[in-house]
Structure formats: C-alpha cells, structure tokens
Backbone as a printed PyTorch tensor [residue, N CA C, xyz], in Angstrom:
tensor([[[-13.9560,  33.8920,  64.0140],
         [-14.0550,  33.6770,  65.2530],
         [-15.7660,  33.5090,  65.7370]],

        [[-15.8740,  32.4350,  66.2400],
         [-17.4510,  32.0790,  66.4540],
         [-17.9330,  32.7020,  67.8450]],

        [[-18.9590,  33.5310,  67.9590],
         [-19.3460,  34.2090,  68.9920],
         [-20.7580,  33.7450,  69.1600]],

        [[-20.9650,  33.1120,  70.5120],
         [-22.3710,  32.7160,  70.9070],
         [-23.4530,  33.8580,  71.0470]],

        [[-22.7950,  35.0360,  71.4770],
         [-23.8380,  36.2010,  71.8250],
         [-24.4420,  36.8140,  70.3050]],

        [[-23.5850,  36.4190,  69.1510],
         [-24.2150,  36.8800,  68.0290],
         [-25.3030,  35.8180,  67.6830]],

        [[-24.9280,  34.4690,  67.9550],
         [-25.9610,  33.3750,  67.5500],
         [-27.1790,  33.7580,  68.2010]],

        [[-27.1220,  33.9190,  69.5840],
         [-28.1410,  34.3920,  70.4260],
         [-29.2140,  35.3050,  69.8570]],

        [[-28.3990,  36.6480,  69.5130],
         [-29.1780,  37.6840,  68.9880],
         [-29.8510,  37.3550,  67.7420]],

        [[-29.0820,  36.5820,  66.7520],
         [-29.7390,  36.1910,  65.4140],
         [-30.7640,  35.3500,  65.7820]],

        [[-30.7600,  34.4920,  66.4900],
         [-31.8660,  33.4480,  66.9340],
         [-33.2210,  34.2930,  67.2840]],

        [[-32.8070,  35.2230,  68.2560],
         [-33.9140,  36.1720,  68.8320],
         [-34.5130,  36.7090,  67.6370]],

        [[-33.6890,  37.5810,  66.7450],
         [-34.2920,  38.3060,  65.6920],
         [-35.0660,  37.2880,  64.8230]],

        [[-34.7350,  36.2000,  64.4930],
         [-35.4770,  35.1390,  63.7000],
         [-36.8260,  34.8680,  64.4660]],

        [[-36.7750,  34.6090,  65.6570],
         [-37.8150,  34.3160,  66.3710],
         [-38.8470,  35.5620,  66.2860]],

        [[-38.2930,  36.6680,  66.6650],
         [-39.3700,  37.9790,  66.5490],
         [-39.8480,  38.1130,  65.1690]],

        [[-39.1020,  37.9890,  64.2550],
         [-39.6710,  37.9180,  62.7430],
         [-40.7260,  36.8700,  62.4940]],

        [[-40.4410,  35.5980,  62.9680],
         [-41.3740,  34.7250,  62.8730],
         [-42.7410,  34.8810,  63.7010]],

        [[-42.6440,  35.4940,  64.7250],
         [-43.7500,  35.7310,  65.7610],
         [-44.5450,  36.9510,  65.2120]],

        [[-43.8260,  37.9350,  64.6100],
         [-44.5750,  39.0040,  63.9490],
         [-45.3490,  38.4030,  62.6080]],

        [[-44.6360,  37.6600,  61.8470],
         [-45.3210,  37.1350,  60.6640],
         [-46.6620,  36.2950,  61.1510]],

        [[-46.7250,  35.5540,  62.2850],
         [-47.8490,  34.8490,  62.7330],
         [-48.8860,  35.8850,  63.1680]],

        [[-48.5220,  36.9350,  63.5890],
         [-49.4930,  37.7630,  64.2660],
         [-49.5230,  37.9890,  65.7220]],

        [[-48.4760,  37.4140,  66.2290],
         [-48.2680,  37.4630,  67.7740],
         [-47.6060,  38.6500,  68.1490]],

        [[-48.1670,  39.3270,  69.0360],
         [-47.5230,  40.6880,  69.4360],
         [-46.2900,  40.2820,  70.2040]],

        [[-45.1020,  41.0020,  69.7710],
         [-43.8660,  40.8390,  70.3090],
         [-43.7120,  41.0320,  71.8740]],

        [[-44.6840,  41.7340,  72.3310],
         [-44.8250,  42.1090,  73.7850],
         [-45.0880,  40.8590,  74.6910]],

        [[-46.0260,  40.1980,  73.9190],
         [-46.6890,  38.9140,  74.7310],
         [-45.5720,  37.8750,  74.6720]],

        [[-44.9340,  37.7510,  73.5170],
         [-43.6900,  36.8470,  73.5030],
         [-42.6200,  36.9300,  74.3960]],

        [[-42.2450,  38.2140,  74.5830],
         [-41.1020,  38.5820,  75.5430],
         [-41.6280,  38.5600,  76.9270]],

        [[-42.8340,  38.7590,  77.0630],
         [-43.3630,  38.6850,  78.4560],
         [-43.3470,  37.2180,  78.9050]],

        [[-43.7820,  36.3370,  77.9460],
         [-43.8650,  34.8170,  78.2060],
         [-42.3330,  34.3860,  78.3180]],

        [[-41.5290,  34.6860,  77.6190],
         [-40.0290,  34.2080,  77.7360],
         [-39.4470,  34.7870,  78.9740]],

        [[-39.7220,  35.9830,  79.4380],
         [-39.2540,  36.4750,  80.6600],
         [-39.8490,  35.5680,  81.9670]],

        [[-41.1110,  35.3900,  81.7720],
         [-41.7710,  34.4790,  82.8750],
         [-41.1330,  33.1920,  82.8110]],

        [[-40.9200,  32.5880,  81.6220],
         [-40.3420,  31.1810,  81.7820],
         [-38.9310,  31.2800,  82.4350]],

        [[-38.0970,  32.2630,  81.8720],
         [-36.7250,  32.3560,  82.5320],
         [-36.8170,  32.6340,  83.8690]],

        [[-37.6520,  33.2620,  84.4580],
         [-37.7930,  33.5560,  85.8730],
         [-38.1020,  32.4360,  86.5130]],

        [[-38.9390,  31.5140,  86.0440],
         [-39.5530,  30.3300,  86.7500],
         [-38.5260,  29.4150,  86.8200]],

        [[-37.8300,  29.2970,  85.6340],
         [-36.5190,  28.3500,  85.4290],
         [-35.6010,  28.5480,  86.4780]],

        [[-35.2600,  29.9320,  86.6970],
         [-34.1220,  30.2700,  87.5780],
         [-34.6460,  29.9260,  89.0560]],

        [[-35.9750,  30.2050,  89.3040],
         [-36.4770,  29.9890,  90.6170],
         [-36.2880,  28.4770,  91.0430]],

        [[-36.6360,  27.6290,  90.0130],
         [-36.6090,  26.3620,  90.4480],
         [-35.2940,  25.7920,  90.6850]],

        [[-34.5290,  26.2970,  89.7190],
         [-32.9700,  25.9380,  89.9680],
         [-32.4180,  26.3900,  91.3970]],

        [[-32.6770,  27.7980,  91.9060],
         [-32.3930,  28.0360,  93.0670],
         [-32.8690,  27.1070,  94.1150]],

        [[-34.1850,  26.9240,  93.9730],
         [-34.8600,  26.2440,  95.0590],
         [-34.1370,  24.8700,  95.1690]],

        [[-33.8410,  24.0940,  94.1120],
         [-33.3330,  22.7630,  94.0860],
         [-31.8180,  22.7400,  94.6630]],

        [[-31.0650,  24.0180,  94.4400],
         [-29.9210,  24.1360,  94.9620],
         [-30.0440,  24.4030,  96.4920]],

        [[-30.9810,  25.0730,  97.0360],
         [-31.3660,  25.3500,  98.5140],
         [-31.8250,  24.0340,  98.9740]],

        [[-32.5880,  23.1810,  98.4530],
         [-33.0560,  21.9720,  99.0460],
         [-32.0150,  20.9840,  99.2130]],

        [[-31.0400,  20.9650,  98.3260],
         [-30.1310,  19.8440,  98.3090],
         [-29.0160,  20.1720,  99.4430]],

        [[-29.1290,  21.1230, 100.1300],
         [-28.2970,  21.4360, 101.3050],
         [-28.8110,  20.7970, 102.6130]],

        [[-29.8530,  20.3020, 102.6390],
         [-30.3910,  19.7790, 103.7860],
         [-30.1780,  18.5100, 104.0180]],

        [[-29.6260,  17.8730, 105.0350],
         [-29.6210,  16.4240, 105.2410],
         [-31.0360,  15.8480, 105.7960]],

        [[-31.0160,  14.5390, 105.7630],
         [-32.3720,  13.8790, 106.2560],
         [-32.8160,  14.2140, 107.5470]],

        [[-31.9310,  14.4490, 108.6380],
         [-32.2980,  14.6340, 109.8100],
         [-32.6910,  16.0560, 109.8620]],

        [[-32.3110,  16.9740, 109.1690],
         [-32.7920,  18.3390, 109.0340],
         [-34.1000,  18.2730, 108.4130]],

        [[-34.3570,  17.5660, 107.4700],
         [-35.7320,  17.3830, 106.8830],
         [-36.9130,  16.8010, 107.8120]],

        [[-36.3650,  15.8300, 108.8170],
         [-37.3060,  15.4980, 109.8230],
         [-37.6200,  16.4530, 110.6680]],

        [[-36.7140,  17.3660, 111.0640],
         [-36.9770,  18.4960, 112.0330],
         [-37.8400,  19.5290, 111.3360]],

        [[-37.7750,  19.8830, 110.1410],
         [-38.5280,  20.9000, 109.2990],
         [-39.8100,  19.9750, 109.1950]],

        [[-39.9890,  18.8840, 108.9490],
         [-41.2680,  18.2580, 108.7990],
         [-41.9870,  18.2420, 110.1530]],

        [[-41.4700,  18.1440, 111.3020],
         [-42.1620,  18.2000, 112.7240],
         [-42.5740,  19.5980, 112.9010]],

        [[-41.5730,  20.5620, 112.7580],
         [-42.0230,  21.9760, 113.0470],
         [-43.1440,  22.3300, 112.0900]],

        [[-43.0030,  21.9980, 110.6440],
         [-44.1220,  22.5010, 109.8120],
         [-45.4370,  21.8030, 110.1390]],

        [[-45.4200,  20.7910, 110.4520],
         [-46.7790,  19.9940, 110.9110],
         [-47.3640,  20.7010, 112.2060]],

        [[-46.4570,  21.0470, 113.1930],
         [-46.8930,  21.7230, 114.1170],
         [-47.4400,  23.1670, 113.9500]],

        [[-46.7570,  23.7810, 113.2150],
         [-47.2160,  25.0230, 112.8910],
         [-48.5510,  25.0190, 112.0640]],

        [[-48.5760,  24.0610, 111.1590],
         [-49.8790,  23.8740, 110.3770],
         [-50.9770,  23.6960, 111.3230]],

        [[-50.6600,  22.7050, 112.3330],
         [-51.7690,  22.5150, 113.1340],
         [-52.5010,  23.7420, 114.0080]],

        [[-51.3920,  24.5000, 114.4380],
         [-51.7440,  25.6020, 115.0720],
         [-52.4960,  26.7340, 114.3230]],

        [[-52.0220,  26.8770, 113.0940],
         [-52.6770,  27.7240, 112.1830],
         [-54.0260,  27.3650, 111.7260]],

        [[-54.3470,  26.0100, 111.5970],
         [-55.7020,  25.6160, 111.2130],
         [-56.7950,  25.7380, 112.5390]],

        [[-55.9770,  25.5610, 113.7590],
         [-56.7860,  25.6940, 114.8870],
         [-57.3090,  27.3490, 115.1240]],

        [[-56.2100,  28.1640, 114.6480],
         [-56.6190,  29.4560, 114.9910],
         [-57.6270,  30.0210, 113.8420]],

        [[-57.4180,  29.4760, 112.5760],
         [-58.3730,  29.8570, 111.7010],
         [-59.8940,  29.3630, 111.9310]],

        [[-60.0500,  28.1820, 112.6110],
         [-61.1040,  27.7240, 112.7990],
         [-61.7510,  28.3650, 114.1020]],

        [[-61.1690,  28.7920, 115.0870],
         [-61.6090,  29.5860, 116.2040],
         [-62.0580,  30.8840, 115.6770]],

        [[-61.3820,  31.5240, 114.6180],
         [-61.7620,  32.7350, 113.9340],
         [-63.1690,  32.8680, 113.4750]],

        [[-63.1500,  31.6540, 112.5000],
         [-64.6510,  31.6830, 111.8460],
         [-65.7150,  31.1630, 112.5450]],

        [[-65.3670,  30.5610, 113.6650],
         [-66.4640,  30.1420, 114.5220],
         [-66.9720,  31.3450, 115.3500]],

        [[-65.9650,  32.1020, 115.7210],
         [-66.5340,  33.3230, 116.3750],
         [-67.0070,  34.3110, 115.5010]],

        [[-66.8840,  34.3160, 114.3170],
         [-67.5230,  35.3330, 113.3580],
         [-68.9440,  34.7130, 113.3160]],

        [[-69.2240,  33.3900, 113.0860],
         [-70.4350,  32.6590, 112.8650],
         [-71.2210,  33.1200, 114.1050]],

        [[-70.7330,  32.8330, 115.2490],
         [-71.4760,  33.1220, 116.4510],
         [-72.0620,  34.3660, 116.5410]],

        [[-71.0220,  35.4720, 116.3630],
         [-71.3600,  36.9570, 116.2800],
         [-72.5660,  37.2900, 115.2840]],

        [[-72.4720,  36.4710, 114.1110],
         [-73.4510,  36.6390, 113.2260],
         [-74.8110,  36.1270, 113.5960]],

        [[-74.8110,  35.0050, 114.3200],
         [-76.0220,  34.4860, 114.6920],
         [-76.5510,  35.4040, 115.7820]],

        [[-75.8120,  35.7500, 116.5800],
         [-76.2450,  36.5570, 117.8250],
         [-76.8170,  37.8420, 117.2600]],

        [[-76.2090,  38.5860, 116.1890],
         [-76.6810,  39.7680, 115.6670],
         [-78.0470,  39.4200, 115.0860]],

        [[-78.4310,  38.3080, 114.2460],
         [-79.6120,  37.8940, 113.7220],
         [-80.6680,  37.9410, 114.6620]],

        [[-80.3040,  37.0780, 115.8050],
         [-81.2110,  36.9170, 116.9320],
         [-81.7250,  38.1920, 117.6060]],

        [[-80.6180,  39.0150, 117.9050],
         [-81.2330,  40.3990, 118.4970],
         [-81.9090,  41.2120, 117.5850]],

        [[-81.6180,  41.0480, 116.3250],
         [-82.3640,  41.8380, 115.3200],
         [-83.8580,  41.2980, 115.1720]],

        [[-84.1060,  40.0230, 115.4000],
         [-85.2190,  39.2390, 115.0980],
         [-86.1820,  39.4530, 116.3650]],

        [[-85.5930,  39.5070, 117.7490],
         [-86.2310,  39.7780, 118.8350],
         [-86.5200,  41.3700, 119.1300]],

        [[-86.2130,  42.1830, 118.4080],
         [-86.5860,  43.6230, 118.5320],
         [-87.8520,  43.9300, 117.8980]]])
C-alpha cells in the first residue's frame, strides 16, 4: 500500500541529511520552509478573497481607497508642517533670548 505521508517524511529526512552534509543548519532550513509555506498560503487566501468581488465592487473600493489615501496624506502633511513651525518658533525664541 502506497502512503503519501511516508514519502513526505522520507523526502524531508533526505533533505535534512543533505542540508546537514552541506553545513546548513537545520533550524534555518526549517524556518525558511515555514516562511515559504506561510507566504504561499497567505497569497492563496488573498487570491480567493479577491476573486469574490465584482467589477462594480472594485470600483467602489477604488474610490473609497483613493479618498482615504487623500485624507491621510493631508493629515500627515498638516502634522509635519506644524512640527516644523514649532521647531522654527523654538529656535527663534532661543536665538532672541
């Protein structure tokens, strides 16, 4: 009887043996494999999620997103302009004393 789990375990052990012979730490190998699997499953889930929207819904998302991005950039600009003004004012009062 053919069992895919045994093939996977055998393949993993062979890969581990080859990695150890090359001097690669197995922890780094397993960490990389874990990150790759996680990234792959994340992209797959995102693809499934994005396929659920129609073109009209994408247009609404686009309009809402651009408005939100415009408001966010305006608020960031106001924040940094105020910081710069306060810094200049503090430098001016320091110089005049």
